[in-house]
Phi, psi and omega in degrees: 000155179283129168264160185299333184260010179257133179242354181209147176223161186225142170214166178237129177239107186060236179263012183251125173273133182241125178242126179263125180249117185249118176279315174204161181213106191199165171303141189235286181230162174293158177303313182293329178286324183269325181231083188302335181267006186268134170274167183285339189301313184296329180287314180293322181294336182244021183302328185299331178246341176289324179269141002262358190285335187235347183201141179249098187302322183299315181267341184077014183271141171287134177264131184223161175244147169254113190210161176229169182229133176251127180244125174261107188221128176058033179082004180240160179249122183243126179254123182257109180069150191230025172069199190258354180086181185234120175066028183277148175281112182225063184302137179081005183246033170051237187293348180276347180286117180056032178293148177257144184207148175243044185303313181295327175294321177297318176299315182299318181291341175268004177086024182241117177263144180306324184292340183263357178285123183266328184221133169248127176254120168261107182298331172195178190253035173282162189309319188268017179234356184228358192298325179261020168301329187227162172226162180268132178218121180053042176077008180235148173275127180228159179302134179287339183240091196294339183252008187267149162272133178259114181269114188236128178299127184299322182295322177288323180298321177291313185298315184268353180267187183295336180301321177249025176054050172056065178071026181071013179072019182293324182227131180304323185291338182299322177295316180297318179300313181294317185291325182262345186239345182239310182304320179297331178292320175297313183299329180279356181074022184253359182274135174237113178271141181217163179210144176083286183206140179216120180271123180274311177201192185294342182254339193235130180221131174270142177222142177291141175215069191289163177136304176300312166226168180301329183250013181312140185221164174236154178245118180265138177241129175221115182211123185060228177267003184264145179224145175208157174223119178270111195256009179056234182258023174300327173226140175252340183215148176297345174301331181287343171290320178286329180227080187295343179275000178280118181258154174280168179291349184256006179283117185286328179233087190304315182294320179292321178298316179296321179296317177297319180298314179298318180295314183290320177296318179298317179292321178298319179292316184288327184256008179055045175275132172293128181272122185235087178280166183285335192232012177291134172278199180061228180288340174089341183212149188209151172277154182239141178234148170286143180221089187065234178275355183241208185225156175225161178278137171262206180293147173281157181292151174249125181221152178248173179302146182272353180213000000 
């Protein structure tokens, strides 16, 4: 479990080393604010294990983590999602507006230098998954990982980029996010757009899982006898394992998001894939089991300090 003074944890899956980088882990939004279709019953019925890592009963707030994952695979370093950035203008986006972060310092303390990152995976292009794609240098935004290929879902790049007028102009911050965290990667020639399926190496494969955003994706890991699936924002809380049709407030296509969630959960249960969402608190990753027509939680992941 995460202690307050721990910012990174480590585990090994087959031949792949997995490092969890946690920027923060704290109460975030109310249940009704984060999951508009959720009743109070499922939370109260599962309070014994939801609290304190995933829900704060006294305030009614969902507890979430902002975290990234570093995978050492096949001699390369792969960074999955890059947090919210530091001091970015994000009007209307609550705690992400002008948030402060020491993400690069957290990476350094876990033994990861920006120059050694070979691949950056953006599971989708929301504010809290692309912020450290770039850093400011001489008044310009430039890639934070100078030697990396940035794997970006093509559908999200179109939706949030100028082609679809920055998410259709729904949120002022979507343009800012694209301009300071995605467009500079394109200008540097480091962006790789993909759709459907993209194989990174013999252990790692990206697959589309749309609904949360048009290009939402998952990263599958298979090495030796170990399996895992890094699902980004397909799930924000373990309550969604118990109720897979429950969508977050940020799912752009709710029915499609629920269908993707059901498909990925079913495969995780059948193939014994460790489920690794972007925002689960506590241990951060959990096994999934079939339970009649639905799903149940299996054991949580065991990880040790990364340094």
